[in-house]
C-alpha positions as CSV (number, residue, x, y, z in Angstrom):
1,M,80.4,-75.4,-32.5
2,K,82.0,-72.6,-34.6
3,L,84.6,-75.1,-36.0
4,C,81.8,-77.5,-36.8
5,R,79.8,-74.8,-38.6
6,G,83.0,-73.7,-40.5
7,S,83.8,-77.2,-41.6
8,R,80.2,-77.7,-42.7
9,F,80.3,-74.5,-44.7
10,S,83.6,-75.7,-46.4
11,R,82.1,-79.0,-47.3
12,V,79.0,-77.3,-48.8
13,T,81.3,-75.1,-50.8
14,V,83.2,-78.1,-52.1
15,I,80.0,-79.8,-53.1
16,A,78.9,-76.7,-55.0
17,L,82.3,-76.6,-56.8
18,L,82.0,-80.3,-57.7
19,L,78.5,-79.9,-59.0
20,T,79.7,-77.0,-61.1
21,A,82.5,-79.0,-62.5
22,S,80.2,-81.9,-63.1
23,A,77.8,-79.7,-65.1
24,A,80.7,-78.3,-67.1
25,S,81.9,-81.8,-67.9
26,Q,78.5,-82.6,-69.4
27,E,78.9,-80.2,-72.3
28,P,78.0,-81.7,-75.7
29,K,80.8,-83.9,-77.3
30,P,81.1,-85.3,-80.8
31,A,79.1,-88.5,-81.1
32,N,82.1,-90.6,-82.5
33,D,84.4,-89.8,-79.5
34,D,83.9,-93.0,-77.5
35,T,87.0,-92.4,-75.4
36,S,85.9,-89.0,-74.2
37,V,82.4,-90.3,-73.3
38,T,84.0,-93.2,-71.3
39,A,86.3,-90.8,-69.5
40,S,83.4,-88.5,-68.7
41,L,81.3,-91.3,-67.2
42,N,84.2,-92.5,-65.1
43,Q,84.8,-88.9,-63.8
44,L,81.0,-88.5,-63.0
45,Q,81.0,-91.8,-61.1
46,S,84.0,-90.7,-59.1
47,E,82.3,-87.4,-58.3
48,V,79.1,-89.2,-57.2
49,R,81.1,-91.3,-54.8
50,E,82.8,-88.2,-53.4
51,L,79.4,-86.6,-52.9
52,K,78.0,-89.7,-51.1
53,D,81.0,-89.5,-48.7
54,L,80.4,-85.8,-48.0
55,V,76.7,-86.5,-47.4
56,Q,77.6,-89.2,-44.9
57,Q,80.0,-86.9,-43.1
58,L,77.3,-84.2,-42.9
59,K,74.9,-86.8,-41.3
60,Q,77.5,-87.6,-38.7
61,E,78.1,-83.9,-37.9
62,T,74.3,-83.4,-37.6
63,T,74.1,-86.3,-35.1
64,A,77.0,-84.8,-33.1
65,T,75.2,-81.4,-33.1
66,R,72.0,-82.9,-31.8
67,A,73.9,-84.6,-29.0
68,E,75.6,-81.3,-28.1
69,M,72.1,-79.6,-27.9
70,T,70.8,-82.4,-25.7
71,R,73.8,-81.9,-23.3
72,L,73.2,-78.2,-23.2
73,R,69.5,-78.7,-22.3
74,Q,70.5,-81.0,-19.5
75,E,72.9,-78.4,-18.1
76,L,70.2,-75.8,-18.3
77,E,67.8,-78.0,-16.4
78,E,70.5,-78.6,-13.7
79,E,71.0,-74.9,-13.4
80,R,67.3,-74.3,-12.9
81,A,67.2,-77.0,-10.3
82,G,70.1,-75.3,-8.5
83,L,68.2,-72.0,-8.5
84,G,65.2,-73.8,-7.1
85,S,67.1,-74.6,-3.9
86,N,67.1,-70.9,-3.1
87,P,63.4,-69.9,-3.4
88,I,64.0,-66.1,-3.0
89,T,66.7,-65.9,-5.6
90,A,64.9,-68.2,-8.0
91,T,61.6,-66.3,-7.6
92,G,63.3,-63.0,-8.1
93,E,65.2,-64.1,-11.2
94,V,62.1,-65.8,-12.7
95,D,60.0,-62.7,-12.0
96,M,62.7,-60.5,-13.6
97,R,62.9,-62.8,-16.7
98,V,59.1,-63.0,-17.0
99,G,58.7,-59.2,-16.7
100,H,61.4,-58.8,-19.3
101,L,59.7,-61.3,-21.6
102,E,56.3,-59.5,-21.1
103,D,57.8,-56.2,-22.0
104,E,59.3,-57.6,-25.1
105,Q,56.0,-59.3,-26.0
106,Q,54.1,-56.0,-25.6
107,M,56.6,-54.2,-27.7
108,L,56.5,-56.8,-30.4
109,S,52.7,-56.9,-30.3
110,G,52.5,-53.2,-30.7
111,K,54.9,-53.3,-33.7
112,V,52.9,-56.1,-35.2
113,D,49.6,-54.3,-34.7
114,E,51.1,-51.1,-36.2
115,Q,52.4,-53.0,-39.2
116,Y,49.1,-54.9,-39.5
117,Q,47.1,-51.7,-40.1
118,T,47.1,-50.2,-43.5
119,K,48.3,-46.6,-43.1
120,V,46.6,-43.7,-44.8
121,E,49.1,-41.4,-46.4
122,S,48.6,-37.6,-46.0
123,A,49.8,-34.8,-48.2
124,S,51.1,-33.2,-45.0
125,K,53.5,-34.5,-42.4
126,Y,50.7,-35.0,-39.9
127,R,49.1,-38.3,-39.0
128,I,45.7,-39.2,-40.5
129,R,43.4,-42.0,-39.5
130,M,40.5,-43.5,-41.4
131,S,37.5,-45.1,-39.6
132,G,33.9,-46.0,-40.2
133,V,31.4,-48.9,-40.4
134,V,30.2,-51.1,-43.3
135,L,26.6,-51.7,-42.2
136,F,24.0,-54.0,-43.9
137,N,20.4,-53.7,-42.8
138,L,17.7,-56.1,-43.7
139,F,14.2,-54.9,-42.7
140,S,10.5,-55.8,-42.9
141,N,7.8,-53.1,-42.3
142,Q,4.2,-53.5,-41.2
143,G,2.1,-50.5,-42.1
144,T,2.9,-47.3,-44.2
145,T,5.8,-45.1,-43.2
146,D,7.5,-42.0,-44.5
147,N,10.8,-43.7,-45.1
148,M,11.0,-47.4,-45.9
149,D,14.4,-48.3,-44.4
150,V,14.6,-45.7,-41.6
151,P,11.0,-44.8,-40.7
152,T,10.1,-41.9,-38.4
153,L,6.4,-41.3,-39.1
154,A,3.4,-43.6,-39.6
155,Y,0.6,-43.0,-42.1
156,R,-2.7,-44.6,-42.9
157,S,-2.4,-46.6,-46.1
158,A,-4.6,-45.4,-49.0
159,G,-4.7,-46.1,-52.8
160,L,-1.5,-47.6,-54.1
161,Q,0.3,-47.2,-50.8
162,S,1.5,-50.5,-49.4
163,S,0.5,-51.8,-46.0
164,G,4.0,-53.3,-45.6
165,S,7.4,-53.7,-47.3
166,F,10.6,-55.6,-47.3
167,G,14.1,-54.7,-48.3
168,G,17.8,-54.3,-47.6
169,T,20.2,-51.4,-47.7
170,L,23.9,-50.5,-47.2
171,R,23.3,-46.7,-47.3
172,Q,23.7,-46.4,-43.5
173,S,27.4,-47.2,-43.9
174,I,29.7,-44.4,-42.7
175,L,33.2,-43.3,-43.7
176,G,35.3,-40.9,-41.7
177,F,38.8,-39.4,-41.6
178,E,40.6,-37.8,-38.6
179,V,43.8,-35.8,-38.8
180,F,46.1,-34.8,-36.0
181,G,47.8,-31.5,-36.5
182,P,50.5,-29.4,-34.7
183,Q,50.3,-27.6,-31.4
184,V,49.1,-24.0,-31.7
185,M,49.3,-21.6,-28.7
186,G,49.6,-24.7,-26.4
187,A,46.5,-26.4,-27.9
188,K,46.5,-29.7,-29.7
189,T,44.8,-29.4,-33.0
190,S,42.8,-32.1,-34.8
191,G,40.0,-32.3,-37.4
192,N,37.6,-34.9,-38.7
193,V,35.0,-35.4,-41.5
194,N,32.3,-38.1,-41.8
195,F,30.2,-39.1,-44.7
196,D,27.4,-41.6,-45.3
197,V,25.4,-42.6,-48.4
198,G,22.0,-41.5,-47.2
199,G,21.8,-38.4,-49.4
200,G,19.0,-39.7,-51.7
201,F,19.0,-41.8,-54.8
202,P,20.1,-41.2,-58.4
203,Y,17.3,-41.4,-61.0
204,L,18.4,-44.6,-62.8
205,S,17.6,-48.2,-62.9
206,N,17.8,-49.8,-59.4
207,G,19.0,-46.4,-58.1
208,V,17.9,-47.3,-54.6
209,N,21.1,-49.4,-54.4
210,S,23.3,-46.4,-55.3
211,G,22.8,-44.0,-52.4
212,L,24.3,-40.5,-52.8
213,V,27.2,-39.5,-50.6
214,R,26.2,-37.0,-47.9
215,L,28.2,-34.9,-45.5
216,R,27.4,-35.6,-41.8
217,T,30.0,-33.8,-39.7
218,A,33.2,-31.9,-40.3
219,T,35.0,-30.2,-37.4
220,L,38.3,-28.5,-36.4
221,R,39.3,-28.7,-32.8
222,F,41.7,-26.8,-30.6
223,D,42.1,-28.7,-27.3
224,W,43.8,-27.2,-24.2
225,K,44.0,-28.8,-20.8
226,D,40.6,-27.6,-19.6
227,T,39.2,-25.7,-22.6
228,D,38.3,-26.7,-26.1
229,L,37.3,-24.6,-29.2
230,V,35.3,-26.5,-31.8
231,V,34.3,-25.0,-35.2
232,G,32.6,-26.8,-38.1
233,Q,29.5,-28.9,-38.7
234,D,28.6,-31.1,-35.7
235,Q,25.8,-32.6,-33.7
236,L,23.9,-30.4,-31.3
237,F,26.3,-29.9,-28.3
238,F,23.3,-28.9,-26.1
239,A,21.5,-32.2,-26.8
240,P,24.4,-34.7,-26.6
241,N,22.5,-37.9,-25.8
242,A,21.0,-40.2,-28.4
243,P,19.3,-43.6,-28.1
244,T,21.4,-46.7,-29.0
245,S,20.4,-48.2,-32.4
246,F,22.2,-49.6,-35.4
247,A,18.9,-49.7,-37.3
248,S,18.9,-45.9,-37.5
249,L,22.2,-44.1,-38.4
250,I,21.0,-41.9,-41.3
251,V,19.0,-40.1,-38.7
252,P,19.3,-40.8,-34.9
253,A,16.8,-43.1,-33.4
254,L,13.5,-41.5,-32.2
255,S,14.0,-38.5,-34.4
256,Y,10.8,-36.4,-34.6
257,S,9.5,-38.3,-31.7
258,G,11.3,-36.7,-28.8
259,N,15.0,-36.7,-29.8
260,L,16.3,-33.3,-30.9
261,W,19.1,-33.5,-33.5
262,A,20.7,-31.7,-36.4
263,W,24.1,-31.6,-38.0
264,T,24.6,-27.9,-37.8
265,P,27.5,-25.5,-38.7
266,Q,28.6,-24.0,-35.4
267,M,31.3,-22.5,-33.3
268,R,31.5,-23.4,-29.6
269,V,33.7,-23.2,-26.5
270,E,33.8,-25.9,-23.8
271,H,35.4,-25.4,-20.4
272,R,35.8,-28.0,-17.7
273,I,36.1,-27.2,-14.0
274,A,37.3,-29.9,-11.6
275,L,35.2,-29.8,-8.5
276,S,37.1,-32.7,-6.9
277,E,39.4,-35.4,-8.0
278,K,36.6,-37.2,-9.8
279,S,33.7,-34.7,-10.2
280,T,33.6,-32.3,-13.2
281,F,31.5,-29.3,-14.1
282,M,31.3,-28.3,-17.8
283,L,30.3,-25.0,-19.3
284,Q,29.5,-24.9,-23.1
285,G,28.4,-22.0,-25.2
286,G,28.3,-21.2,-28.9
287,I,26.6,-19.9,-32.0
288,L,25.0,-21.9,-34.7
289,D,23.4,-21.6,-38.2
290,P,19.8,-20.8,-37.4
291,L,18.1,-23.7,-39.1
292,T,14.3,-23.8,-39.3
293,G,13.6,-27.2,-40.9
294,E,12.8,-25.7,-44.4
295,P,14.2,-27.5,-47.4
296,P,16.5,-25.6,-49.8
297,D,15.1,-24.4,-53.1
298,Y,14.5,-27.4,-55.4
299,Y,17.2,-28.2,-58.0
300,T,19.4,-25.1,-57.5
301,W,23.2,-24.7,-57.4
302,Y,22.8,-21.6,-55.3
303,R,22.1,-21.2,-51.6
304,T,19.4,-18.8,-50.8
305,P,18.7,-17.6,-47.3
306,L,15.9,-19.3,-45.4
307,A,13.8,-17.9,-42.5
308,G,16.5,-18.2,-39.9
309,E,19.3,-16.8,-42.0
310,R,17.1,-13.9,-43.1
311,A,17.1,-12.7,-39.5
312,R,20.8,-11.7,-40.0
313,Q,22.0,-13.2,-36.7
314,P,23.1,-16.6,-35.5
315,A,21.3,-18.9,-33.1
316,Y,22.7,-19.0,-29.6
317,A,23.0,-21.9,-27.2
318,G,24.5,-22.8,-23.9
319,R,24.8,-25.8,-21.6
320,I,26.0,-26.6,-18.1
321,A,26.6,-30.2,-17.0
322,Y,27.8,-32.1,-13.9
323,S,29.7,-35.4,-14.2
324,H,30.8,-37.9,-11.6
325,P,31.9,-41.6,-11.8
326,L,29.3,-44.1,-10.5
327,F,29.3,-47.9,-10.6
328,G,32.3,-47.9,-13.0
329,H,30.5,-45.6,-15.4
330,T,29.8,-41.8,-15.5
331,F,26.7,-40.1,-14.1
332,T,25.9,-36.9,-16.1
333,L,23.2,-34.3,-15.6
334,G,22.9,-31.3,-17.9
335,T,20.6,-28.4,-18.7
336,A,20.7,-26.2,-21.8
337,G,19.0,-23.3,-23.5
338,Y,18.6,-22.3,-27.2
339,Y,17.4,-19.2,-29.0
340,S,17.1,-18.1,-32.6
341,R,15.4,-15.4,-34.6
342,E,13.4,-16.2,-37.7
343,N,12.1,-13.9,-40.5
344,Y,9.3,-15.0,-42.8
345,G,9.2,-11.8,-44.7
346,Y,6.9,-8.7,-44.6
347,G,7.9,-8.1,-41.0
348,R,6.8,-11.5,-39.8
349,D,9.5,-12.2,-37.2
350,V,9.3,-15.2,-34.9
351,N,11.4,-16.2,-31.8
352,G,12.5,-19.8,-31.6
353,Y,13.6,-21.1,-28.3
354,A,13.9,-24.2,-26.2
355,A,14.8,-25.2,-22.6
356,M,16.3,-28.7,-22.3
357,A,17.6,-31.2,-19.8
358,D,19.6,-34.4,-20.4
359,W,20.8,-37.2,-18.2
360,S,22.9,-40.4,-18.1
361,L,22.4,-42.3,-14.9
362,P,24.1,-45.7,-14.1
363,L,21.8,-47.7,-11.9
364,D,24.3,-50.4,-11.1
365,R,27.1,-52.2,-13.0
366,W,24.7,-53.5,-15.6
367,F,21.8,-51.1,-15.9
368,S,21.7,-47.5,-16.9
369,L,19.1,-44.9,-17.7
370,S,19.6,-42.1,-20.2
371,G,17.3,-39.5,-21.9
372,A,16.4,-35.9,-22.6
373,F,13.5,-33.5,-22.2
374,Y,12.6,-30.2,-23.9
375,R,10.0,-27.5,-24.1
376,G,10.2,-24.9,-26.9
377,Q,8.7,-23.2,-29.9
378,A,9.7,-22.8,-33.6
379,I,12.4,-25.5,-33.3
380,G,11.6,-27.5,-36.4
381,G,15.2,-27.1,-37.5
382,L,16.1,-29.2,-34.4
383,G,13.5,-31.9,-35.1
384,G,10.9,-30.5,-32.6
385,G,7.3,-29.9,-33.6
386,I,7.6,-33.0,-35.8
387,G,10.0,-31.0,-38.0
388,R,7.9,-27.9,-38.2
389,S,8.7,-24.4,-36.9
390,V,5.6,-22.5,-37.9
391,P,2.1,-23.1,-39.4
392,Y,0.8,-20.2,-41.5
393,S,-2.6,-19.3,-42.9
394,G,-1.8,-19.1,-46.6
395,P,1.1,-18.7,-49.1
396,L,4.1,-17.0,-47.6
397,A,4.4,-14.8,-50.7
398,D,1.1,-13.2,-49.6
399,P,1.8,-10.3,-47.2
400,N,-1.6,-10.9,-45.6
401,T,-0.6,-14.4,-44.5
402,N,-0.2,-14.9,-40.8
403,V,2.6,-16.9,-39.2
404,L,2.4,-18.6,-35.8
405,P,5.3,-20.1,-33.8
406,L,4.5,-23.8,-33.1
407,N,4.9,-24.7,-29.4
408,T,5.9,-28.2,-28.6
409,V,7.1,-30.4,-25.7
410,G,8.8,-33.8,-25.9
411,G,11.6,-36.1,-24.8
412,W,12.8,-39.7,-24.7
413,A,14.2,-42.2,-22.2
414,Q,16.2,-45.4,-22.7
415,L,17.0,-48.3,-20.4
416,K,20.2,-50.2,-21.2
417,Y,21.2,-53.6,-19.8
418,R,24.7,-54.7,-20.5
419,P,25.4,-58.1,-18.8
420,T,28.8,-58.6,-20.6
421,S,31.2,-56.6,-22.6
422,T,29.9,-58.1,-25.8
423,L,26.1,-58.0,-25.3
424,E,23.7,-55.2,-24.6
425,L,19.9,-54.9,-24.6
426,N,18.1,-51.5,-25.0
427,A,14.5,-50.4,-24.7
428,A,13.5,-46.8,-25.4
429,F,10.4,-44.6,-25.8
430,G,10.0,-41.0,-27.1
431,Q,7.3,-38.5,-28.0
432,D,7.1,-35.2,-29.7
433,N,3.8,-33.3,-28.9
434,P,3.1,-30.0,-30.7
435,F,0.3,-28.1,-29.0
436,A,-3.0,-29.1,-30.5
437,S,-4.3,-25.5,-30.1
438,D,-1.4,-24.2,-32.4
439,V,-2.0,-26.9,-34.9
440,R,-5.7,-26.1,-35.1
441,F,-5.2,-22.3,-35.0
442,F,-5.7,-21.8,-38.8
443,A,-8.6,-23.4,-40.5
444,N,-6.5,-24.4,-43.5
445,A,-3.0,-24.3,-42.1
446,Q,0.1,-24.8,-44.2
447,S,3.6,-25.6,-43.1
448,Y,6.9,-27.3,-44.2
449,G,5.9,-30.8,-43.3
450,D,2.4,-32.3,-42.7
451,P,0.4,-29.4,-41.0
452,D,-2.2,-31.8,-39.5
453,L,0.1,-33.9,-37.2
454,T,-0.4,-33.3,-33.4
455,R,1.7,-36.0,-31.8
456,N,4.3,-38.6,-32.8
457,Q,5.4,-41.5,-30.6
458,G,8.3,-44.0,-31.2
459,M,9.5,-46.9,-29.3
460,F,12.0,-49.7,-29.9
461,A,13.8,-52.6,-28.3
462,N,17.0,-54.1,-29.6
463,V,19.7,-56.6,-28.9
464,I,23.3,-55.8,-29.9
465,Y,26.0,-58.5,-30.0
466,R,29.6,-57.6,-30.6
467,P,31.7,-60.8,-30.5
468,R,34.7,-58.7,-31.4
469,S,35.3,-54.9,-31.0
470,D,35.1,-54.6,-34.8
471,L,32.2,-56.9,-35.5
472,L,28.5,-56.3,-34.6
473,F,25.1,-57.9,-35.0
474,S,21.8,-56.2,-34.1
475,L,18.2,-57.2,-34.0
476,E,15.6,-54.5,-33.4
477,Y,11.9,-54.0,-33.4
478,R,10.5,-50.5,-33.7
479,R,7.0,-49.2,-33.3
480,L,5.6,-45.9,-34.5
481,K,2.3,-44.2,-33.7
482,T,1.4,-40.8,-35.3
483,F,-1.7,-38.7,-34.4
484,N,-3.4,-35.9,-36.4
485,I,-6.2,-33.5,-35.9
486,Y,-8.8,-35.6,-37.7
487,D,-8.4,-38.6,-35.4
488,K,-7.0,-40.6,-38.2
489,N,-4.2,-42.1,-36.1
490,A,-1.7,-44.5,-37.8
491,T,0.6,-47.2,-36.5
492,A,3.5,-49.0,-38.1
493,G,6.3,-51.4,-37.1
494,Q,9.6,-52.5,-38.4
495,V,11.9,-55.6,-37.7
496,N,15.5,-54.7,-38.6
497,L,18.5,-57.0,-38.7
498,G,21.8,-55.2,-38.8
499,M,25.3,-56.7,-39.5
500,G,28.4,-54.5,-39.6
501,I,32.1,-54.4,-39.4
502,L,33.9,-51.3,-38.0
503,F,37.3,-50.2,-39.1
């Protein structure tokens, strides 16, 4: 075979030299030199004959090579048949070869997958990863809501307010980055930051299609074997559960109707204790920025202290939780507490607190039940009290104005059915119920948020289909019912179609 390949290479070289000579022989000649022209034509004809002979020889060699390949295949089949007469040897060798091939395939697949991804270059030597979701929501509302695309409250329509609406949005898309740093004192370090475009709209033509970028979370982690230290802006670690919905990512589903949430600057420590080979007990504790639900000063570049920050101390929170595998999932039961101090000026200090419970209970392989419950006061910064911490009798600038902490109770529950790895169905209900006696305490109460609301209910049902891990389709119906002290209750509904791709 080597000689054959060498002779073929020699003949190809000869052909190339002949073609070069032929091209050189076709240089322009004087038109009146008939002898030279005749000689050139004769030489070209001779070269063409030689080329035909070489092509014929190459065809013959190709035929011989194919015959040799056929013979080798036959010998290989005979060898396999000989191995087959000894089943133990044949099986062992086949298994060894198959295993070797599988290892090579996995290695090659990993390399292909690695090369397939577009790498994000970092200014440091440490690895960085980009992730997120491009999410398109098409929605139709029945009734009047506080927010057209992600409604949380229902209102009675009046005047120019519409009793329904239709639209589409991409502002629930999310972009995130995660960086993996060095080991420090035995801890693995990492950080992440996430943004969406739900920060409002610029004042320009069709500005609703140009959502402003908004910071969601940004954290730095130090992870030891059983202990973690997390600093940055993150979700509430003492209220970790959230209903499943791709119709509501700007704010979590059932916000202000039983689901406590906030993206809050915080520092926390988490420690895990192994009770058995599978069961785990977790202790969490930390300090947080004491949010009260008040908006910042309008159109200002400067950050001024609000009621929680004027108390000159952080908010405190802790949680304990038990986890155990059940039906191929994880059963978790947790309980938590929260405390903050709030100062509304002129010696008007208020204690904010909450006691909470959360659970995630697999009922079998396909069904699971999750949810949370809370009882507290002055927790508008966490979404309790329908976003209000206190009602007050008059302007806060007046030292004679009285302030009352708003008591509230609420929670939510969700039933999930997941028959396959690509399909899930969810149904959830939640309610936030400020005490009516507190809402009615002042004749003409004021507050950050509607002071007349006494209860807010939310419910939804959705179907989420993920034909691939990076592709999703969602169809959801949401129903809202909001009550006030004047018995002017309002209802609203939304049908939401979501389509997204994760990266």
